[in-house]
N, C-alpha and C positions, 0 to 999 in steps of 0.2 A: 754267830748265835743271837745277833739282833735281826737276822732275816727268821729264823726260828720262830721269833718271839711274835714278830710281826704275823707271819703265816698262823700262827697258834691262835692270835687275836683274831684275824679273818676266819678263821675255823670256828671260833666262837659265835661270832658274828652270823655266820650264815645258819649254824646252828640254831640260834635264838630264832633268826627271821623263819626258818622252816617250820619250829614249834607254834608260831603264831600264823601260819598259813600262808605269809606272803613273802614266798622265795625268792629270791634275785633271779633273772636270767643269767645262765652261768655261758661264758663264752671263753672258748680255749683256742688258742692260735687262730681265731678268727671264726671257728664254727661254734653255732650253739649246741651246746652238750646239757643232757639231762641232771649230772652232778660233776663235783671237783672232789670227791671224795677219796678217789683213787690217785690223785696225782702226789707226789712224793714231792716233798720240801726240797730236795736238791735238784729236781727237774724243773721248777720254777725260775724262770729267769726276772719277771715282774708280772706284777698285778696292780690294778685299776678298778677302784668302787666307783661307779656312774650313779648320779642321782635318777630318780625317777624320769624327770623331765628330761635330762641328757640321754637315758637309754633308750625312752620313746622316740627321741628325734631320730636315733641311730636304728633302733630294732623293732620299730612300731611299737603295738599293742603288746608284744611279748615282753617290752622293758616296762611295764607300767609299774612295775616293783623294783626297780632299779637293775642295776647288771655288776655282775662281778666278772671283770676282764682279764684274763691269765695269758700271758704268752710265756711257753715253755722256752728250754733250751734250744730243743730243734726246731722250733717255731721260728726262734730269733735266729738259728743257723741259716734257715732259708733266706735271709735276707740278705746276709753277706753272702752266702753262695752266689746269688744274683748279681751281686756284683763283681765277684772274680770272675764269674763263667766267659764273660767277653774277652780276658785275658789270655786264656789257655784252653786250646781245643782238648788237651789230655785231662785236664781238670773237669770241664764238662762230660766226656766222654765217661770218664771215672763215676760222676755223679748220676748220670743217666742209666749206667749200668749196676752200680750199687745201690742207688736210692739217697744215700746221707753219706756226711763224711765221718762219720764215727770212727775209722780206723786210718785217718790221716793226721799228720802232725803239721803244724803252720809255724813259719819264722816270717817275723816281719823285722824287715832291716837288721839281719843278723842277730835278732833277738827271738828265741825259742819261746813257744806260748806253751802253756801248760795244760795238756788234756782241754777237756771241755769243762773249764772251771767258769764262773759268772765273768772274770777277769778277762780272760781268754776271748769269751764270745763278746764281751765289748768291745775288746780292741778291735777284732775283727768288723764288728757292726759299724764302729767309727770311720773307718776306711772311706776317704772320699774317692769315688772312682777317677775324677778327674784328677787327681794325684796320686795314682797307681803307675808307674813306670813300667813294670813288667811284673808277671806273674809266672813261676816255673813250677812245673810239676814232677819232681824228682823221685824215682823210685831207688830207695837206698836199702840194699838187703840187709844191712847191719842193724838197723832199727827194728821193732816189732810192728811199725803200721806198716800199712801198703804203701804210704808215699809220703813225701814230704812236699808242702805246699811253701814255696820261698816266694815272697812277696817285696818288692824292692819299690819303695815311693818316691817321689820325686824330693821330699827334704828327708832325710834319715833321722829326724828327731821325732817321727810318729811311733 
């Protein structure tokens, strides 16, 4: 509920800026986009509002009116996928073929993560590659997913 309130406030801020002709730069998953109005609240992982000077330091003149930087759940997934790829050739091949992990389930130290929720994406994103012992890519036909990615870390409390 709190996330929706924050997104609503951001939406109001963006609309107010648009009416004054001082629209910020919109950046979604590292790419400059013309608008964020088509983003769905449940697809957003995190947002950041950058001041004019900070946005100009990063994006040049395009950031003169500040920037709204959005990381989507899929954008954040790319980060943890890159961490896990070196541990499993099967995982890498799957991602190369499918392009995303939408139909995979994940288990970390015997704890099943629930679909693609903010919590599960956070858990996977926070994994330290130096602490990963192994990543197994298991095809289990009784599940509705294509496969299960079983991650074991050096300390089982993660």
